Structures are given as C-alpha cells and as structure tokens.
C-alpha angles and dihedrals in degrees: 000000000000115000133194117257102253096238093053092049090052092052093050095046089047089056091051091050091051091050091051094049094066129062093216145347119229111246118240128221118260145023139189113276134208123224113277093245094060107033141075109258095025092133115034097177111134093000119140141160119021092353093055089050090049095053099037104049125072142201132186114227092162137076126236094272089065092056089066092076098033109135116234097229126099114319123248103230133200145194110278096212096070097117101057103134137226133166122274110268112235115236093253091058099047115135120256123242112299095026120111125243127212122233099267091044093067090047090056093045093050092048089052097039115140098219106116096076085070108016129057129222100256127218123265096218124197107234098213098178093045091048091054093046094051098032090232133099107260128188129188121216099213103217087150087078094066117117092263092038093247141070092249093094089072098061096035094052094041090054096046095044089055093058120104121254088252092054092047091050091056092049138229137265130206138173120217140127096206145006100359090055091055091048091052092047095053092044091052091052091048093048094040096235134133117259128189113196119192116207131175118261092246094056108132112255091237090066094043090051092047090055092050092046094052094044103039117183092343094068128073115193115205117192107208138157134009095265144016095272093057092046090049090051089055091050091053090050091053091047090057099038099042098032092240125161115245116232102201116203095228119344099081128093093227091051091047091049091050092053088046091069087078089069090047090057093046095052092044090056093046101052092114097047133035126254116208100195144350121218117210133190112239128203111137090354103246097125095039091051093047095048095044093048092054098041094050091052098045105030109007093176089073114094120227119204127183120215125206137174109261091236094050102038099144096147093047092052093044094051090049092051095043091234141063109287126196113218116226089227141347136215116248103209090096090039094166089067100033101122123154094196123032122210122277092224093045089051092051093050095043092048089057099042116017116099098206148321130251123199124203135188133228095268091052090049093052092048089051090054089053092048092049091050091052091057106030102023090230129122106226122204113245095259089045090059096049094100092051091049092049093048091052095047093045095051095043098046092047096039092235118170138165095033134118121242137174125210120191113225093208104183147004103191092125119180103232092220090064094062092086090057093045092050091048094051104030100088106088090179090068116100122195123206139171111224126192116211133173118262092243132121111271096024092111094051093045092050092049092048088061092058100039130132089032117097112262110208100176134022121174129168138158127189111247108163140343096264110059143354132219116217124195106208136171124190141160116245116226105277098218099044116089115227092006094143092052090049090054093051091048091051092051094047090049086066090050092258102140113212134204118196111228097169093117098030105117093191093052094045093046102040119356094063088063094048100063095113142038131115118346138167094260110135128209089017124169126187124222129183115208130195122196133166109270110239138130108297095013095124091048091053091048093053091048090055094057115098105242093208085077117080114233109221098174134020128174128171131158127175107224095172092260123142091246127051117220126204130185108206130183117206124193106221110211116230111277093011131105128217092240125172097033092133096047 
C-alpha cells in the first residue's frame, strides 16, 4: 500500500490544525475571473437571492503573482465564509451518505481514504507538445492508467471499504452504464462481496463484458430499462427489498473523499514548483468536489476549474441558479459525464470551493483527444478529455501564457465506434466554407488557385442550374501565417466568389456536407471514380489533368487520411462527343 512521506503528512495535518484553531479567516479582495461566456455568474441581469450573492461577492484565494494573468472579463465570485474551521472528524464519526461535511472533515477523510489497495498513484506527466502549443507548462494527471482505466475506482473502493462487515455480507448495488460500474465490480471482487449492477438495456456489450470481467463471480449484471433513470429506479428497489448498500457514483462523502486523493497526489508532486490551476472533468461533481475541497485546505492559492460538455452542463446551470438544477436533457457524446441532476452534496462543496466552470463543445472535445494522444499516446474517451479541452479553451480565450496548469485525464474507456467521429472533428485547424462560383468553364480552377498551396481536405459540388454553383469546401490555413484564413476569403471575394463561413455550423458539419449531390438537371452526364496517391498537391495535379472543355456536373473529394485519395466526378458529355482520355 502506498503511504505518505512522513514530512508531507505532518505539513498537511499542521495545516488542518491551524484551520481548526481559528473561528474565521478574513476574506481578501479579488480573485481570478473567467470570461463571461464560460463562467458561472457571467451575466447577472435579473439575478437575485443566493445567485446574486454568489455572483456579486468576492474572495481572494490567490497571491499577487496570480493577478498577473487575471482576465479582464466578469469576475468569478465565491462565498467568503469558506474558511470557517472545525476539528477534523475521526473516521468513526464520519457522516453517512446525504449528510454534509465541514471543510476540515473532508481533509481528514481524504488523508485517511482507503483507496490504495485497489487504485494506484498515477503519473503527473509533462505534456511537452501541448505546453509548446499553448505557451504554458501543462501536466496531465493520468487517471486513465488506473486498473479500470478511469478515476472511478478511487471513490467506489473507498466507499465499499468503509462499509461494515455486516453491510458487505449483505452486498452492494450500483447503477451505471460505464466507468463507475467497472470500479464497483473490481472493488467487489477485491473485497469478496456480492454486487448487483443495474445497467440500461442499450448499454454496449463491450461495457457489460468489462464489468463482468472485472467482477467475476461476485458481480451480477442486470440489464433493465431504456435509460439511466429507469435503471437507477431498479437499483433503488433492490436496495430496499434486498437490504443492499447503495454505492452512489458521486453524491456520497466517501466517494468524494476517494476522488479527492487525486488532489493529494498532485500537490505532493508539486511541492517544489507552483501550480496555477487544476482543470477537472465534471459530470455529477464527485471528483470536482473532492479535488476542490482538498486543494483549498492545503494550498488555497491554486485555482480549481470544472469543465463540462456544453450540452450537459448541470453544475454550471446549478451554480448560476444557486441551487441544484435538473436539466431537461443532456447530450451523450461525453456519455461518462452526461448527468441531468448533479448531487446535492457535490453542489454544496463546489459552490464553496470551485473557482469557475468552463464549457466545451464536441469539436473542442475531439481536438482535446487528439492533443492528449500526441503527448501521452492514449486515446481518451470524450469525458476523459474534458479537462484538456477546458484548459485549452481557457488559456486561449484569456491569452494566458507562462503559467503552470494540470489537466486530469479521467478516463480511457473509449467506444471504438466513436473513433470515426473523433477523427472527423478533431482537427481544429480545418476551416469549412460555402463558396458561390459562376457556372462557367475555368471557375473551378480559378477558385482552387486562390486556396493553393493550402491543404484542401474536402471539396463537394453538384450542378444545380446554368447560372451559379455552390461549393462546400474545407481547407487548412497556413499555420505560421497570421490572418491567413482571412486573406484567403478576401482573395476569393475579390474574384466575386461570395463565401459563407460554416466552420462552427453544427448542422452543416453533421449533415449538409453529406447532401451535396443527388439528382440534378444535368444532361448527358457520366460518372467517374478516380483514385490517386494521397500526397501534398495531389488534388491540384488531378484538377490540372482534367480537360476543361468538359463541364463538371459533380465533384466530391474528402481526405480521410488514407494512402489513396478518391474522387467522384460527373462529366457532361456533349452530344456527339466522347469522354476520351479519362484513363490517361
């Protein structure tokens, strides 16, 4: 079992004793904000009650050196009474699930957490490529290397190991369609207790099989219901009828404390050099609450930011409202963090400690998966890359450089079927435009000449009428030329080729790009499929080889990273002429 170095434990416990020896600590005057578009409290119009207090009071948990990179947008503001002290609660007096803990109580629980029989102390890896890209020092806390490939084993084992022998003998129940289920299954096998895990009927077989593999004969998987809520209702029924102990995925003090050991390891590794902020994935809020509770007791100058998917931002909405909010629906791309209702205890802790929330979209998540792969050679699941995506967005939007940040890579249980989507959306350097050109010979070549030598990744067109043509095109601006994309658009529009930027149009990127085709009024049309070795300039050479006396009625090309490029081309064959020379 891993143990604290004695000197580090003495320092932490000394901090806890100092906190408990004072009734309060006077709040200071400022804190680092997030931009108003990404944070709780960014818009205070019409806000009243607890939310108004939340967004209008401030506390400084940083020193002067943090103020140097403070963004100038609306301030993220916190409760000023966060340092009221109480004595550390001994393990035998820890509150049961649903009860609230004071500040020092969580510190004591994290220091005494029983996680290292099942979990490992993961590496704090320097992300060299990401650091160069963002001009900051970036570390990845590799929770994806845990035995179940996610951080969930910490909280699950800590909760189950704290149960009495009688409770373990009766067994446990949990509801999850992913990482928490695997953590409970492995913990049950290690503790030798029965576990019933309820999973929705639509759960992918790879996840069901992983739960069974981790749990062995001690685990019973019950597939029930069409969604998580129905499976959770079944788990609650089993808890009451069979006297099983519920292992909640996030809203439990023991689970929160187990996840909080991640912060313990980060700060232990960073004693000799400062950390400016830690970015944490947030679904139900268990890991975010545990990390924030520990960091703000041991090293309060370190900022803690939660990161959520923009279509599943339950914690962001709840903090803005000043109460737990149930979302009407959630997106499922980051399914490991897709929670409609966050926990009441996680909300209470996050409201006290967390410095702000960042939300990211699908494209930013896919790009984060790619960035993490470049540094760690691991394919994170979407929820596991949330912290990386949030870190990148936060530093870029606030123009922060020269600082040290930690992002927690929280899971790598990637559904293989999602890789196609990730690959398609991961390149944040790709820009997508709709270009209108006249239906005249030579327009294609002239349009392409304005984009060359930039790499064209997609090119779709279908003849509609004899007046003008609409082209769907994606390309990568030159990386080392400032304003290169704008220069391309200006060059195209100077030739009377109107452009419409679709780079952030979800409808266009999901559907419209596949609809540039179909039946048209083109007469005497013949279709040809071309293969050519994929290399820089290959598409340019292909276009140059086409005889421009032929009218192109359809063109479709997409670079999928294959060794051969493939084009589907429609040629209008004039009456009495043949499309000769196509194979030359």
